[in-house]
C-alpha positions in Angstrom: 41.0 -44.3 -103.8 42.0 -43.2 -100.4 44.4 -40.3 -99.7 46.7 -40.3 -96.6 48.4 -37.0 -96.0 50.6 -36.3 -93.0 52.5 -33.1 -92.0 55.3 -33.4 -89.5 57.2 -30.8 -87.6 60.7 -31.8 -86.8 62.1 -31.4 -83.3 62.7 -27.7 -82.5 66.0 -28.3 -80.9 67.5 -29.5 -84.2 69.8 -27.2 -86.1 68.9 -26.4 -89.7 71.4 -29.0 -90.9 69.9 -31.7 -88.6 66.4 -30.8 -89.8 67.5 -31.1 -93.4 69.2 -34.5 -92.8 66.2 -35.9 -91.0 63.8 -34.6 -93.7 66.0 -36.3 -96.4 66.1 -39.5 -94.5 62.3 -39.5 -94.0 61.8 -38.8 -97.8 64.1 -41.6 -98.9 62.6 -44.0 -96.4 59.0 -43.4 -97.3 59.5 -43.0 -101.0 61.5 -46.2 -100.9 58.3 -48.0 -99.9 57.0 -47.6 -103.5 56.2 -50.9 -105.0 56.6 -52.7 -101.6 53.3 -52.0 -100.0 50.2 -53.8 -101.5 47.5 -51.3 -102.4 49.7 -48.2 -102.3 49.5 -46.6 -105.7 51.5 -43.4 -105.1 53.8 -41.9 -102.5 55.5 -38.5 -102.4 57.3 -36.7 -99.7 57.8 -33.0 -99.9 60.6 -31.4 -98.0 61.3 -28.2 -100.0 58.4 -26.3 -98.6 57.7 -22.6 -98.8 58.5 -20.3 -95.9 54.8 -19.8 -95.3 54.5 -23.5 -94.3 53.8 -24.4 -90.7 55.3 -27.9 -91.0 58.6 -29.3 -92.2 57.8 -32.5 -94.1 54.6 -33.6 -96.0 53.7 -37.1 -96.9 51.1 -37.5 -99.7 50.1 -41.1 -100.4 47.3 -42.8 -102.3 45.9 -46.2 -101.6 43.4 -48.4 -103.5 41.0 -48.4 -100.5 40.7 -48.0 -96.7 41.7 -51.7 -96.1 45.0 -51.1 -98.0 45.7 -48.0 -95.8 45.0 -50.1 -92.6 47.4 -52.8 -93.8 50.1 -50.2 -94.6 50.0 -49.0 -91.0 51.2 -52.4 -89.7 53.4 -53.4 -92.7 56.9 -54.2 -91.3 58.6 -52.1 -94.0 56.4 -49.1 -93.1 56.8 -49.7 -89.3 60.6 -49.6 -89.7 60.5 -46.1 -91.4 57.8 -44.9 -89.0 60.0 -45.8 -86.0 62.7 -43.4 -87.3 60.1 -40.7 -88.1 58.7 -40.8 -84.6 62.2 -40.3 -83.2 62.8 -37.0 -85.0 59.4 -35.3 -85.0 57.6 -33.2 -82.4 54.2 -32.9 -84.0 52.1 -34.9 -86.5 48.9 -34.0 -88.3 47.1 -36.5 -90.4 44.2 -36.3 -92.9 42.7 -39.4 -94.5 39.9 -39.1 -97.1 38.3 -40.9 -100.0 38.8 -39.4 -103.4 
């Protein structure tokens, strides 16, 4: 199993309402990929983070193997969601590891 974890920071110029809306859209878009991506066994997006957090949105996904993760990155359904994500974030941190 391969874990793919991303933490995004939304654009600082967004109001609290705009940040919430963007986070909800990211969550629905990415969690909507469940069952559509071969090799993806789990996907969760956390947007209700504690005030001690240094990011705004966390993606936690699990894949069967590294090849499934690589295929996900170019999957058209994922690319469509990722295009929106890139338009609303100012920073992205990613950690991939075998479990």
